VOGU-3710 file (C-alpha; in Angstrom, 3 decimals, decimal comma):
1> xxxxxxxxxx> -20,792/53,310/-10,648  -20,303/49,358/-10,614  -16,829/48,388/-10,435  -16,588/45,834/-13,335  -13,447/43,554/-13,232  -11,604/42,963/-16,706  -13,301/39,964/-17,821  -16,386/42,067/-18,056  -14,934/45,512/-19,661  -15,289/45,138/-23,240
11> xxxxxxxxxx> -13,459/48,292/-24,584  -14,550/48,421/-28,619  -13,588/51,314/-31,166  -15,653/51,892/-34,211  -13,495/52,413/-36,829  -15,026/52,886/-40,720  -14,900/55,304/-43,571  -16,590/59,014/-43,103  -20,438/58,458/-43,647  -20,103/54,966/-42,439
21> xxxxxxxxxx> -22,968/55,476/-39,605  -19,874/55,453/-36,669  -21,346/58,077/-34,534  -24,791/57,302/-34,994  -24,787/53,568/-33,944  -22,666/54,704/-30,924  -25,751/56,939/-30,149  -28,359/54,542/-30,764  -26,316/51,853/-28,306  -26,608/54,391/-25,538
31> xxxxxxxxxx> -30,022/54,791/-26,177  -30,600/50,762/-26,529  -28,547/50,595/-23,177  -30,778/53,583/-21,342  -28,337/55,790/-21,022  -30,131/58,548/-23,049  -33,652/58,984/-23,272  -33,623/60,458/-26,981  -31,075/59,896/-30,074  -29,928/62,942/-30,936
41> xxxxxxxxxx> -28,600/63,241/-34,914  -25,449/64,485/-36,616  -27,296/66,421/-38,440  -29,436/68,398/-35,728  -25,589/68,534/-33,796  -26,945/66,884/-30,570  -25,420/63,552/-30,612  -23,339/62,662/-27,291  -19,927/61,646/-29,707  -20,037/64,759/-31,790
51> xxxxxxxxxx> -20,040/67,432/-29,406  -17,037/69,878/-30,110  -18,339/72,861/-31,566  -16,049/72,407/-34,609  -17,535/68,592/-35,357  -20,979/70,723/-35,283  -20,248/73,132/-37,650  -18,596/70,497/-39,830  -21,226/67,656/-39,469  -18,507/64,908/-38,988
61> xxxxxxxxxx> -16,037/63,822/-36,223  -12,536/65,162/-36,005  -11,874/63,832/-32,405  -11,914/60,432/-31,018  -14,699/60,668/-28,160  -14,826/58,048/-25,129  -18,226/56,522/-24,460  -19,644/53,537/-22,123  -22,311/51,516/-22,124  -23,485/49,229/-19,169
71> xxxxxxxxxx> -25,206/45,959/-20,874  -26,132/42,787/-19,146  -23,882/42,638/-16,419  -20,991/43,756/-18,809  -19,663/47,337/-19,252  -18,994/48,647/-22,944  -16,096/50,881/-23,503  -16,826/52,413/-26,741  -14,379/54,758/-28,420  -15,763/56,420/-31,721
81> xxxxxxxxxx> -12,932/57,591/-33,879  -13,226/59,853/-37,200  -12,987/58,345/-40,881  -10,807/60,879/-42,399  -7,516/59,935/-42,869  -6,420/63,510/-42,060  -7,311/62,336/-37,969  -5,353/58,842/-38,078  -3,471/59,897/-35,003  -7,198/59,611/-33,444
91> xxxxxxxxxx> -7,876/56,139/-35,278  -4,314/55,086/-34,464  -4,565/55,517/-30,450  -8,346/54,133/-30,605  -7,006/51,129/-32,165  -4,002/50,700/-30,100  -6,390/50,666/-26,676  -9,725/48,675/-27,832  -9,910/45,281/-27,576  -12,048/44,923/-30,253
101> xxxxxxxxxx> -12,384/46,483/-33,683  -15,718/46,941/-34,815  -15,692/48,450/-38,547  -18,440/50,104/-39,921  -19,152/49,732/-43,845  -21,901/51,600/-45,585  -24,437/49,443/-47,065  -24,468/51,083/-50,303  -20,706/51,710/-50,725  -19,141/48,155/-48,957
111> xxxxxxxxxx> -15,279/48,132/-48,214  -14,588/52,377/-49,051  -11,220/53,867/-49,459  -10,995/55,063/-45,654  -11,836/51,502/-44,001  -8,899/50,232/-46,293  -6,434/52,797/-44,575  -7,504/51,925/-41,225  -7,560/48,289/-41,789  -3,943/48,668/-42,780
121> xxxxxxxxxx> -3,690/49,535/-39,236  -5,936/46,523/-37,727  -4,058/43,990/-39,279  -0,517/46,055/-37,855  -1,789/45,660/-34,409  -3,688/42,060/-34,899  -6,314/43,132/-33,307  -9,793/40,996/-32,763  -12,006/42,423/-35,329  -15,805/42,155/-36,638
131> xxxxxxxxxx> -17,985/43,943/-39,254  -21,041/45,867/-39,103  -22,829/46,400/-42,524  -24,830/49,781/-41,753  -28,131/51,360/-43,445  -29,387/47,670/-44,709  -32,937/49,970/-45,265  -31,449/51,972/-47,669  -33,324/51,947/-50,992  -30,125/51,554/-52,593
141> xxxxxxxxxx> -27,980/49,062/-49,964  -26,382/46,389/-51,086  -25,085/43,918/-48,840  -24,261/40,822/-50,895  -21,767/43,498/-52,280  -20,572/44,871/-49,175  -19,930/41,082/-47,905  -18,197/40,795/-51,010  -15,692/44,029/-50,545  -14,907/42,631/-46,902
151> xxxxxxxxxx> -13,516/39,086/-48,434  -11,859/40,834/-50,971  -9,787/42,064/-48,086  -9,901/39,882/-45,275  -10,218/36,202/-47,697  -12,495/33,553/-47,060  -12,193/34,339/-42,824  -15,002/36,843/-42,843  -18,147/34,652/-41,996  -21,648/35,889/-42,048
161> xxxxxxxxxx> -23,332/36,085/-38,512  -26,426/37,740/-40,171  -27,608/39,105/-43,330  -30,776/41,270/-44,269  -34,135/40,518/-45,974  -37,738/41,832/-46,208  -40,388/40,162/-44,670  -43,534/41,426/-45,836  -42,661/44,271/-46,955  -40,399/44,948/-43,451
171> xxxxxxxxxx> -36,711/45,274/-42,709  -35,890/41,848/-41,260  -32,700/40,108/-40,553  -31,337/36,678/-40,092  -29,660/35,432/-37,446  -27,512/32,077/-38,569  -25,510/31,806/-34,996  -29,037/32,051/-33,135  -30,835/30,619/-36,093  -33,641/33,247/-36,014
181> xxxxxxxxxx> -35,600/36,140/-37,630  -35,554/39,584/-36,328  -38,778/41,547/-37,972  -38,837/45,235/-37,385  -41,415/47,662/-37,860  -40,546/50,574/-39,720  -39,751/52,649/-37,139  -37,096/49,853/-36,025  -36,752/49,286/-32,382  -37,043/46,508/-30,761
191> xxxxxxxxxx> -38,085/43,276/-33,247  -40,449/40,486/-32,916  -38,610/37,334/-33,558  -39,636/34,373/-35,458  -39,060/31,502/-37,219  -36,901/31,171/-40,559  -38,893/31,457/-42,963  -39,246/28,887/-45,187  -37,696/30,225/-48,374  -35,059/30,919/-46,379
201> xxxxxxxxxx> -34,420/27,833/-44,682  -32,325/26,247/-47,130  -29,794/29,228/-47,171  -29,696/29,736/-43,219  -29,332/26,838/-42,634  -25,897/26,157/-44,941  -24,307/29,752/-43,885  -25,070/28,010/-40,188  -23,103/24,901/-41,002  -19,944/27,000/-42,395
211> xxxxxxxxxx> -20,031/28,626/-39,184  -20,117/25,757/-37,763  -17,016/24,619/-39,506  -15,285/28,172/-39,281  -15,785/27,878/-35,427  -14,659/24,515/-34,905  -11,436/25,415/-36,845  -9,900/27,677/-34,298  -10,156/25,140/-31,680  -8,376/21,461/-31,169
221> xxxxxxxxxx> -10,785/20,812/-28,338  -14,166/21,985/-30,724  -12,907/20,197/-33,684  -12,627/16,857/-31,589  -16,037/17,406/-30,755  -17,531/18,850/-34,459  -16,130/15,720/-36,061  -17,741/13,381/-33,107  -21,059/15,394/-33,330  -21,136/16,987/-36,392
231> xxxxxxxxxx> -22,470/20,070/-35,348  -21,934/22,569/-32,367  -24,235/24,207/-30,140  -24,647/27,759/-29,638  -22,258/28,376/-26,462  -19,208/25,935/-28,497  -19,927/28,184/-31,495  -19,340/30,888/-29,574  -16,347/29,840/-27,796  -14,712/29,117/-31,416
241> xxxxxxxxxx> -15,611/32,687/-32,936  -13,834/34,471/-29,707  -11,206/31,784/-29,942  -10,662/32,675/-34,347  -11,163/36,398/-33,518  -8,147/36,784/-31,472  -5,943/34,757/-33,604  -7,229/37,130/-35,860  -8,377/34,733/-38,227  -11,804/35,104/-37,996
251> xxxxxxxxxx> -13,920/37,644/-38,780  -17,704/37,750/-38,288  -20,324/40,364/-40,348  -23,389/41,613/-38,640  -26,029/43,714/-40,167  -27,981/46,787/-38,866  -30,025/50,299/-39,939  -28,241/52,292/-36,970  -30,676/55,253/-37,604  -33,524/52,953/-37,225
261> xxxxxxxxxx> -32,548/51,110/-34,427  -32,491/47,935/-36,385  -30,055/44,902/-35,155  -28,144/47,315/-32,839  -29,416/45,801/-29,266  -28,537/41,632/-31,090  -25,271/43,284/-31,908  -24,187/44,374/-27,968  -25,381/40,781/-26,593  -22,768/39,376/-29,765
271> xxxxxxxxxx> -19,916/42,125/-28,075  -21,140/41,348/-24,276  -20,727/37,041/-24,838  -18,479/36,387/-28,008  -16,152/39,842/-28,224  -12,986/39,343/-26,644  -12,986/41,788/-23,383  -9,635/42,834/-21,872  -8,285/39,692/-20,111  -8,681/37,833/-23,128
281> xxxxxxxxxx> -6,109/39,556/-25,145  -1,901/39,316/-24,534  -0,073/40,960/-22,113  1,002/44,548/-23,228  5,081/44,762/-23,263  6,818/47,244/-21,876  9,456/49,423/-24,193  12,042/47,124/-22,387  10,244/43,509/-23,403  8,406/42,613/-20,146
291> xxxxxxxxxx> 4,944/41,730/-19,570  3,045/44,094/-18,271  0,980/41,776/-15,544  -3,134/42,513/-15,605  -4,192/42,076/-12,038  -6,062/44,167/-9,793  -3,546/43,425/-7,285  -0,628/44,584/-9,579  1,073/47,921/-9,187  -0,325/49,967/-10,769
301> xxxxxxxxxx> 0,445/51,125/-14,263  -1,737/53,441/-16,856  -1,470/53,912/-20,091  -2,349/57,448/-21,775  -3,781/57,131/-25,192  -5,442/60,836/-25,412  -5,191/64,006/-24,045  -7,539/67,044/-24,956  -7,421/70,881/-23,976  -10,191/72,551/-23,458
311> xxxxxxxxxx> -10,449/76,482/-22,359  -13,121/75,491/-19,381  -11,249/72,823/-18,077  -7,910/72,444/-19,436  -5,785/69,447/-20,232  -8,240/66,443/-20,132  -5,966/63,111/-19,797  -7,642/59,743/-21,432  -5,925/56,219/-20,282  -6,247/52,792/-20,056
321> xxxxxxxxxx> -5,776/51,214/-17,230  -2,682/48,322/-17,819  -2,648/46,689/-14,579  -3,760/47,461/-10,743  -6,392/49,341/-9,421  -6,110/52,991/-9,502  -8,231/55,067/-6,858  -8,676/59,239/-6,260  -5,767/60,951/-5,228  -3,288/58,096/-6,081
331> xxxxxxxxxx> -0,091/59,679/-6,832  1,906/57,732/-9,865  5,029/58,571/-11,827  5,674/59,333/-15,332  8,418/56,795/-16,681  9,084/59,392/-19,636  10,563/62,272/-16,977  9,966/61,297/-13,463  7,651/63,410/-12,619  5,065/61,996/-9,951
341> xxxxxxxxxx> 1,186/62,986/-10,889  -1,840/62,987/-8,556  -5,347/61,736/-9,666  -6,890/64,079/-8,059  -10,266/63,105/-9,778  -11,214/60,074/-11,843  -13,784/59,975/-15,090  -15,831/57,968/-17,206  -16,352/59,913/-20,188  -19,572/60,017/-22,317
351> xxxxxxxxxx> -19,034/62,829/-24,987  -18,153/66,150/-22,997  -20,076/64,672/-19,955  -18,470/63,611/-16,761  -19,139/60,826/-14,483  -17,287/61,159/-11,123  -15,728/57,537/-10,104  -13,823/56,654/-7,288  -11,545/53,575/-9,013  -10,780/52,023/-11,604
361> xxxxxxxxxx> -9,534/48,029/-12,469  -7,339/46,690/-14,453  -8,657/46,525/-18,165  -10,712/50,266/-17,925  -10,793/52,804/-20,046  -11,152/56,630/-17,771  -9,773/60,287/-17,536  -8,515/62,772/-15,269  -7,820/66,432/-15,431  -4,864/68,831/-15,026
371> xxxxxxxxxx> -2,147/66,963/-14,757  1,094/68,670/-15,397  3,726/66,968/-16,944  1,918/64,009/-18,613  1,273/63,808/-22,349  -0,187/61,527/-25,428  2,088/57,760/-25,226  3,084/58,301/-21,607  3,488/55,957/-18,714  2,274/56,558/-15,552
381> xxxxxxxxxx> 3,381/53,922/-12,654  2,871/53,100/-9,188  6,134/54,668/-7,064  8,816/51,795/-7,079  7,619/49,801/-9,772  8,947/51,616/-12,870  7,695/50,085/-16,007  7,026/52,225/-19,894  4,653/50,916/-22,000  5,592/50,757/-25,339
391> xxxxxxxxxx> 4,129/53,943/-26,883  1,840/54,338/-29,940  3,830/54,950/-33,405  2,295/57,459/-35,638  2,454/58,012/-39,113  5,142/60,733/-40,781  3,387/64,137/-41,453  2,807/64,658/-45,251  1,692/68,273/-45,237  4,040/70,284/-44,251
401> xxxxxxxxxx> 3,420/74,664/-43,829  6,005/77,424/-42,501  3,565/79,401/-40,051  3,482/82,764/-38,110  1,605/84,709/-36,389  -0,305/87,483/-38,241  0,887/90,059/-35,211  4,319/89,463/-34,745  3,747/89,750/-30,896  1,899/87,146/-30,859
411> xxxxxxxxxx> 4,675/84,811/-32,012  5,578/83,221/-28,378  1,727/82,673/-27,929  1,160/80,774/-31,404  4,615/78,461/-30,287  3,243/77,561/-26,851  -0,664/77,525/-28,718  1,152/74,595/-31,180  2,814/72,617/-28,524  -0,890/71,841/-26,308
421> xxxxxxxxxx> -2,018/70,840/-30,080  0,855/68,582/-30,562  0,603/67,315/-27,234  -3,167/66,278/-28,458  -2,139/65,110/-31,735  1,143/63,967/-32,333  0,618/63,547/-35,691  1,121/66,811/-35,796  4,762/67,997/-35,649  6,322/71,404/-35,061
431> xxxxxxxxxx> 10,068/72,573/-35,590  12,084/76,073/-35,620  14,252/75,393/-38,694  17,045/77,626/-38,122  18,192/77,198/-41,841  15,147/78,464/-43,061  14,301/80,493/-40,361  10,925/79,528/-40,098  8,381/77,710/-37,577  7,589/74,306/-39,820
441> xxxxxxxxxx> 4,129/72,815/-39,227  3,864/69,344/-40,598  0,492/67,543/-40,127  -1,513/64,927/-42,374  -3,882/67,059/-45,361  -5,089/70,163/-46,259  -8,388/69,359/-43,715  -5,644/68,757/-40,855  -4,672/71,888/-41,734  -7,849/73,625/-41,489
451> xxxxxxxxxx> -8,688/72,523/-38,459  -5,322/73,449/-36,360  -6,172/76,801/-38,384  -9,525/76,930/-36,433  -8,478/76,069/-33,305  -5,854/78,694/-33,301  -8,201/81,283/-34,377  -11,496/80,143/-31,979  -9,556/78,177/-29,041  -6,672/80,162/-28,416
461> xxxxxxxxxx> -7,184/83,136/-30,160  -4,447/83,397/-32,511  -4,985/84,552/-36,113  -1,871/82,427/-37,848  -0,589/82,607/-41,458  0,381/79,558/-43,116  2,362/79,415/-46,633  4,812/77,073/-48,509  7,997/76,768/-46,699  11,607/77,527/-48,571
471> xxxxxxxxxx> 13,781/74,594/-50,093  16,659/73,952/-47,405  19,156/73,933/-50,450  23,087/73,052/-50,752  25,360/75,023/-52,687  28,996/73,132/-54,005  31,618/73,417/-56,754  32,404/71,093/-59,717  36,267/72,505/-60,361  39,042/74,210/-58,579
481> xxxxxxxxxx> 39,562/77,370/-58,308  42,105/79,935/-56,603  41,833/83,506/-55,091  43,966/85,862/-53,697  42,272/88,836/-51,592  43,981/91,359/-49,821  42,698/93,216/-47,113  43,531/96,698/-46,253  42,448/99,562/-43,867  43,952/102,513/-42,408
491> xxxxxxxxxx> 42,108/104,943/-40,761  44,552/106,493/-37,956  46,192/104,356/-35,359  46,590/100,591/-35,708  45,159/99,429/-39,038  44,230/96,599/-40,434  46,561/93,754/-43,106  45,713/90,393/-43,885  46,673/88,684/-47,457  45,653/85,151/-47,958
501> xxxxxxxxxx> 46,107/82,970/-50,896  44,168/80,127/-51,390  42,951/77,240/-53,576  39,683/75,065/-53,502  38,114/71,684/-54,887  35,496/69,718/-54,872  35,477/67,179/-51,884  34,109/63,381/-51,930  34,710/60,456/-49,737  38,279/58,891/-50,998
511> xxxxxxxxxx> 39,617/61,354/-52,562  43,412/61,793/-52,818  44,947/64,139/-51,457  45,891/67,424/-52,806  49,253/67,393/-54,967  51,766/70,352/-55,317  51,508/71,255/-51,456  53,779/70,989/-48,411  50,771/70,254/-45,868  51,652/71,248/-42,902
521> xxxxxxxxxx> 48,582/69,818/-41,130  44,802/69,084/-42,030  41,127/69,425/-40,335  38,349/67,780/-41,085  34,820/69,126/-40,405  31,287/67,468/-40,213  29,264/70,358/-41,003  26,100/70,625/-38,772  23,813/70,736/-41,815  25,893/67,728/-43,640
531> xxxxxxxxxx> 29,083/67,453/-45,937  32,175/68,305/-45,210  34,815/71,357/-45,103  38,305/70,009/-44,996  41,025/72,577/-44,227  44,720/72,224/-44,945  47,539/74,735/-43,809  50,277/74,746/-46,866  52,164/77,795/-45,652  55,852/77,370/-46,306
541> xxxxxxxxxx> 58,060/79,988/-44,628  56,114/81,144/-42,209  54,944/83,867/-44,200  51,373/83,666/-42,395  51,801/82,998/-38,707  50,151/79,712/-37,668  48,012/81,461/-34,927  45,768/83,270/-37,338  44,079/79,992/-39,585  41,864/79,132/-37,210
551> xxxxxxxxxx> 40,486/83,078/-38,129  40,994/82,146/-41,998  39,081/79,203/-40,870  36,242/81,258/-39,563  35,928/83,261/-42,128  35,349/80,592/-44,267  32,592/78,585/-42,299  30,782/81,660/-42,144  30,735/82,276/-45,518  30,114/78,430/-45,937
561> xxxxxxxxxx> 27,240/79,389/-43,522  25,052/81,997/-46,076  26,295/80,940/-49,819  27,461/83,300/-52,705  24,417/81,679/-54,454  21,364/81,888/-52,944  22,507/82,242/-49,236  22,249/78,519/-48,686  24,709/75,837/-47,210  27,564/75,459/-48,384
571> xxxxxxxxxx> 29,013/71,604/-48,329  31,513/69,327/-49,172  34,782/71,664/-50,250  38,719/71,487/-49,769  40,597/74,619/-48,604  44,149/74,525/-49,343  45,925/78,118/-47,654  49,254/78,129/-49,437  50,336/81,822/-49,503  49,924/85,400/-47,983
581> xxxxxxxxxx> 51,224/88,387/-46,320  51,232/89,907/-42,670  52,320/93,274/-41,370  53,922/93,311/-37,424  51,464/95,545/-36,701  48,484/96,172/-38,683  47,256/91,741/-39,025  45,203/90,729/-36,232  42,369/88,257/-36,154  39,878/90,003/-37,478
591> xxxxxxxxxx> 41,741/91,065/-40,360  42,543/87,759/-41,295  38,758/86,631/-40,936  38,069/89,077/-43,435  40,772/88,025/-46,180  39,996/84,617/-45,413  36,070/84,769/-45,993  36,708/86,711/-49,129  39,056/84,730/-50,855  37,040/81,990/-50,274
601> xxxxxxxxxx> 34,046/83,837/-51,750  35,885/84,168/-55,160  37,272/81,432/-55,196  33,956/80,016/-55,169  32,196/81,760/-57,803  35,052/80,954/-60,211  35,131/77,054/-59,560  31,490/76,441/-61,767  29,203/76,387/-58,578  26,450/73,860/-58,460
611> xxxxxxxxxx> 22,882/73,934/-56,331  21,760/70,762/-55,049  18,088/70,382/-53,842  16,632/68,060/-51,136  15,141/64,740/-52,864  12,934/62,424/-51,044  12,161/58,706/-51,726  8,372/58,162/-52,100  6,371/54,931/-51,387  3,263/55,169/-53,045
621> xxxxxxxxxx> 0,747/51,893/-52,641  -1,877/52,467/-55,878  -4,586/50,129/-57,094  -3,588/48,966/-60,086  -5,860/50,571/-62,441  -5,047/54,031/-61,335  -1,040/53,543/-61,794  -1,180/55,219/-65,456  -2,524/58,306/-63,616  -0,026/58,336/-60,563
631> xxxxxxxxxx> 2,729/57,785/-62,708  1,925/60,329/-64,916  1,965/62,606/-61,967  5,093/61,779/-60,765  7,161/62,339/-64,576  5,976/66,181/-64,078  6,960/66,459/-60,529  10,736/65,436/-62,011  10,595/61,822/-60,364  12,595/59,218/-60,926
641> xxxxxxxxxx> 10,988/55,817/-60,467  13,262/53,516/-59,147  10,647/50,095/-58,464  7,949/49,055/-58,681  6,381/45,894/-56,397  2,619/44,016/-57,249  0,554/43,346/-53,769  -2,310/41,864/-53,938  -4,677/44,539/-56,265  -2,396/47,091/-55,612
651> xxxxxxxxxx> 1,292/48,186/-56,576  4,059/49,949/-54,797  5,749/52,443/-56,028  9,421/53,515/-55,209  10,700/57,034/-56,717  12,839/59,873/-55,947  11,379/62,974/-56,349  12,625/66,386/-55,174  10,956/68,212/-52,127  10,500/71,435/-54,059
661> xxxxxxxxxx> 7,926/69,467/-56,340  6,384/67,663/-53,382  4,201/70,852/-52,157  0,632/70,105/-51,975  1,064/66,643/-53,287  -1,369/64,800/-50,565  -4,411/66,280/-51,606  -3,340/65,971/-55,260  -2,708/62,208/-55,153  -5,671/61,985/-53,068
671> xxxxxxxxxx> -7,900/63,881/-55,837  -5,814/61,478/-58,959  -6,870/58,164/-57,012  -10,026/59,141/-55,091  -8,304/58,975/-51,955  -7,363/55,252/-52,627  -3,452/55,727/-52,973  -1,401/56,242/-49,843  2,182/57,186/-49,592  5,004/58,147/-47,472
681> xxxxxxxxxx> 8,224/60,256/-47,884  11,579/59,990/-46,780  14,371/62,256/-47,191  16,823/60,662/-49,212  19,748/63,029/-50,233  20,768/65,588/-52,090  21,104/66,173/-56,003  21,692/68,490/-58,099  19,267/70,508/-59,660  18,609/70,861/-63,606
691> xxxxxxxx> 20,189/74,229/-65,191  17,236/75,638/-66,065  15,919/75,944/-62,321  19,380/77,018/-60,403  19,002/79,673/-63,016  15,871/80,918/-61,866  16,718/80,505/-57,835  20,474/82,353/-58,040
//
């Protein structure tokens, strides 16, 4: 295969809502370029992109799939992404390595919910973007409505390059950049190029002049030329459009029918001639803020943006060459762990098809097999030239489940499988909670959970059970209490004896020292689970030897690890040990540990114990017209609204909500708002549980 330089490589990510037609458009572009002889369809389960069994079973994209095509001396790498935000990790990683984003809209629906969510990430990465309104030949297509919905989001910087018309009963597209009319047969394919019809001349001229002005605004030299000549030629317009796209201030709008192959060739021509190439974008930044030099003569640096595990092949690693040229058998160092990896094979991937290559240059996207120590977000670099590319920031998990193997003997196998799934998709998190004694799986939603379950069953052969996770409560006290406990045991020979008298009180930051005690020692213990134990030695007259105090404290800490109310952790208590007795023969460490534990437990239960629950700070972005529904639901979840801000047509709600009330919230919010609201949750603090809830839990 020909090796292209970074000026002739275009990396484009196809993004958009579910059902917009991204996979069909990618398939049509491969067909147009002659890489495939026959176009597959999603319904027939034979597209190049949706080749995974689970994608064919569900007839939807789940993984981002790299494809490539060659068109008029350019190489176009296409990343076909899912449309559902449960798989947002696949979308974000594709946006990150793409040079231009092709946002596909369904002409029947315009700027849909899924597109809104994806747009936030495009905007965050400031990527050059063009819009493609698909399915213009559909009976319910509304191009003007779709264009208006684009302008509602990106403002007047959305500019028509094309618009559809009916010409003699046939589908046609007016192109105001080339000032031509493309008329298609009912079967689509290569169009007939015609002059713009007389009844469209006035509108086409108006849109052409708007496009000229927009192009001129983005380049000072073009602006001067525009004032001088009153217009720009086609090449000058392309220059201005590219400059505007690079500044994320101009968004060209195209129209196609991907299914009928109408307009896809012209779109590919625009990507070739105008859309920014790898060489046009600003240099990549390393984690220490230095720029990565994008030249083939520079030291090699690859950024791993995706990994995929296939049983027949093992791990497939997808990367973008950020600098230098990589060749087969190169030895590169992983910046995260210092391990050396050998690139025994290099591939260009088209779905499941692998095309071996000997070399890939800066700006290109490729893949390799069976790297042993490399995962998504890693950087591989030349030995002696260390660099780490800034990692992709993935969103926090929105759905959590406790997970365990149906067959207990497969627990270790399940753990290894989940590690591989996390390696492929960093939006999946796995952690063992020592407190809850559960393996906790985090992901983006119910559909995401279903896909993980499918992978476990069908790829790894594990039957897993997912259930509601326990809640990490805390226990504390509300008043002071005293206890006197004597431990005595005699069973022939040496016995056990210890008596401990203590007082406990609630502890808080800034509390005064206890009154009425002769304090001989104080120890503040920061507990692993948060809060404190403050332990005072107030023994007078040596009634308990100082060497036994650590054992008393150990007994108290053991009770605090499994509280008297619900076996949850205890926090924020201070203990004053002020009296007791010991025996010259029978007293020992174990006796005082037992006596200390029992005394503390007795005092705790008499100190008006209180259960605390974890609460989350929720930030919910919701359309104005749906705020009422969301707030009503939040109130039913014992939420406390702490702020409301308005941004454009959205409102951002901030509230404090108990973790126990958030089970299934991602699904419920999606249902309430038809998928138009998003949220993130961050742990806030522990708050007292209402009395009726505490009674039920205890």
